[in-house]
N, C-alpha and C positions, 0 to 999 in steps of 0.2 A: 358475165364480166369477171375476168380474172386479172386483177392488178397487183397481186401479192408480190411485194418486193420492188415495185416500180416507183420511180421518182415522179413528182408532179411539178414540172418545170414550165410548161407552156401548153396551151390547148392544141397547138399544132401537132403535138405528140399523141393525141387521142382521137379515136373514131367517134362519130356521132353516137353510136350505140354505147360506147364507154361513158361518154359525157351524160347521156340519158340515164345510164345505170347509176352514176354518182348522184344525180339529182333525185332519182327514186330512193336511193339509200338515205340521202339527206332528209327527204320527207318522212321516211320511216323512223329515223332516229329522232327527228323533231317531234313526231307524234308520241314516241315513247318518252321523251323528255317531258313533254307536257302532261303525260299521264302518270308520271312518276315511276316509270318502268326502268330499272337499271339496265345498262348495256355496257358492261365492263369487258369489252371485246379485246382489249389490249392490256389486260391485267399484268402488272409487273414490268412493263416496258418503260424505257426512258427516252426522252426527246430533248435535244439541245435546240434552243431558240436563239439564233444568232441575229442580232439586230444592229446593223450599221446605220439604219434610219429608224428612228423611234416611231411608235404608233400606239394609239389607244385601242382601236378595234382589233387589229391583227394580233397584238400580244394577248389581249383578253380572250379573244376567240380561241387561240391555240391553247392557252393555259386552262380555260374552263373545259374545252373539248377534250383535252388530254386527261384532265381529272375525271371527267365523266366516263372515259374509256378505261380508267384504272391505270393510267400512265403517270409518270412523274416528269414534269417539265423543269428544265434548268434554263433560266433566262440569262443571256450574255449580252449586255448593252454595249454601245460603241466603245466604252472604256474597258469592257470585260473580256475582250478577245484581241489577240494579236494577228488576226487574219489579214494577210496582205501587207502587214507592217513589219513585225519582227519574225513572222512565220509565213511561209508561202501558203497559198490556198490549198495546194495539193497536200502539204504536210498537215495543215489544220484538219483537212478532211480525213486523213488517215488516222489522226489522233482521235478525233471525235467519233469516227466510225467504229473504233474499238471500244469506246465507252458507252455509246448510245445506240439505240435501235433505229433512230431516225434523226434527221437534222432539218430544221427550218432555217431559211436564210431570207432576210429582208435588207436590201441595200442598193447597190448601184448597178454596175453592168451585168447583163444577162450571162456574160461569159464566166462570171464568178460562180453563180449557182450551177452552171453547166459543169464547171471544173470540179466543184464540190461533189457533184453527183458521180462524176467519172472516177473519183479516187476514194470516196467514202466507204463503198461496199454496203451501204444501207440506203433506204429511201431518203431522198432530199426533196423538200417542198419549197416552192418559190412563194414567199410572203410578199414580194414586190421587188421588181428591178426596174431600171429605167425603161426597159423595152416592154415588159409584160407583167400582168397582175392576175394570174389565172384563178386564184382562190376568190378574188372579188367577183369575177365573172360568174362563177358557179353560184355565188350568193345572189347576184343580180338575176340569173336565169331561174333560180328557185322562186324568187319573189315574183317574177313575171308569170311563171306557171300558176302560182297561187292566185294571182289577180285576173289572169286571162284564160286559164285552163290549159293552155299549150304554148309552145314556142313557134311552131311552124307558121310562117307568114306574118308574124308580129312585126310591125314597123317600129324600129328604134332609131331615133334621131339623136346623134351625139353633137352637141353644140360646143364650139370653142376650139381649143388647141388639140387636134386629133393626131399629133405626131408621136406621142409618147405612150406610156404603158396602158392607159385606159382606152384611148382611141384605138390603139393597135389590138388590144385584147378583145374589145367589144366587136371589132370588125372580124377578127378570127372566129370568135364564138358564134356570131350571127351567120357567118359563112358555113361553119360546120353544122349548124342546126337548122338551116333552111329558112332563115329569117330575112327580113328586109332591113338592111343597114344603110343609114345615111350619115355621112360625115358632113356637117354644116359648119363651114369655116372659110376664112380667106384662103385662097389657093395655096399659099405658102405654108399653111398649117394643116394640110392634108397628110395622111400617112405616107410613109416612104414607098416609092414605086415598086420595088421588088416584093415587098409584103403585100401590096395591093394586088399585084399579078398573081402571087401565090393564092390569095383568097379568091380571086376571080376563077382560078382553076378549080378550087374546092367547090365554089358555088355552082359550077356546071354539073357537079355530081349530086348536089343536095337540093337544087332549086332555089337557092338563096338569091337575093337581089342586092347589089351593092351600088350606091350612088354617092357622088361627091358634088355638093351644091354649096354655093356661096350666099345665096339669098335665103334668109331665115323663113320668110313667109311661104316661099315655095317648098322648102325642105320639110316643114312640119305639117303640111296638109295631110290629114287623115292619120297622123301618127298615133300609135298606141302608147309609146313612151318617148318622152323628151329627157335626155340624160346630159348632165354637164359635170364639170370638175373645176377645181381651182385653176386660175390662169397661170400661176407660177408654181412649178413643181418643187418639192422638197429637194434642197441641194443646189437649186439655181440661185444666181446672185440677185440681190434685191434690186439692182439697177434695172432689171428687165421689166419691173412693174409698169413703168411709164409707157413703154412700148406696147405691152400686152393690153393695158387699159385702153390705149388709143385704138388699137386694131381689133380688140375683141369685145368692146362695149356694145357694138351692134348685135352681138350674139348672147347678150344677157337674157336669161329666161325670166320673162315678166308675165303679168296677167294677160296682156294683149296677145302674146305668143301662144300661151296655153289656150286661149279662146279661139285663136286661129286654128289650132290643132283639133279642138273639139272636146266635148265633155267626156268622151271615152279615154282621153289621154291621161297618163299618169306621169308624175315627175319623179326622177331618180337622181341620186348623187351619192358618190362613194364616201363622202365626208372626210375631213371636216369641210364645212361650207362657210363662205364669207357672205352671209345674208343679212347681217346687222352690225351694230357697233359694240357688241359685247365681247369682243376679243381684242387682244393687244394689236394684232395686225390690222384688224378692221378699223380701230381708232387711228392708227398711224396712216392708213390709206385715206381716211376721211380728212385728217389734218393736212395731208399733202395734196390730195386731189379733189376733196369735197364730195366723195362718193359715200352713200349710206349703205350700199351693197355692191357686190361685184358680179360674180357669175350667175347669181339668182337673187331675186328680190325676196324680202322677208314674207311678203304676201303670198307668193307661190310656195315658198319653203314650208310655211305653216298651214297651207290650204289642205282641204280634204283630198285633193288630187295627189298630194305628196305622199310617197310610200317609202321615204328614206329610212325610217326607223325599222320597218319590216325588213328592209334590205340589210341594215346594220346587224340586226339580230341573226339574220340568216348566214352571216359570216361564220358564226359558231357552228351551226348545224352542217354546213357544207364542208368546212374544214374537218369536222369530226368524221364526216363520211369519207373524205380522202384518206385520213389516217386509218380508219377502220378497214377500208378496202385494201390498203397496201400493207397493213401490219396485223390486222385483227383475225380472229378465228370465228367462223360460223356467223358472219354478218348477214 
């Protein structure tokens, strides 16, 4: 695996062997972290973290991973950068590329991170766009490997709105790695046809299986993983809550659905999750719609089948692997 100097924008850009290489490196760096073995593979380098959308896990994962690698991260929040407002994306890229060894971007359109990469002259990492969330998928796949031993043939069912970054990225990742991906949603919430067609072509080479099913009970039969995400993505208007609740409530992950899948099934969520009334949004939804949970019940979220916090921790280890592979020495 030689990824030196390469950007990490979407999994479509990488071969199954490269993805496996990143997962193996993630596991190695995780084991070293647990054992207290230093791995300052990027000593003295600097990374700009450009966040147009805020995040707990992505920011912390990049900052801790960078520090462990001997790097210095500089965080630019939505008010700390003029990207796309007073300065073009290309100009921002050329400025940051002369000051930093790498750039992370978390924001809106995929075209932004692609343009940053085209002009920066240094590796650019996608921390989330509307279309793709590749660092999350690496963390998900490392977690699945830890619990099931391998990825090949694992059945992952994504419940809910599969049109955006998580549904897209899980479908791409499963296609690349020879997994069994099921999007379970109303038909209007399936991924976009062109991307589906691309993934079906990839699946012919890898042996992956892709299905698109609207009946939850049928979809989850024999599933290894049931995965879901919030019903309204960051940046969408609050007015869409009513529509999503009406159309996606049948796809809530509850105890009955987990039992239908079987005891082998694990629950995953990229977080944050609306599983109780301990958040401002959760309270607002309860007051307006009377719901005590949304995409997943608290019973499932807190159950032994839930591996969401293993998944959250693995964001750091997999992001560290991406930076080490593209910037580091002797990894």
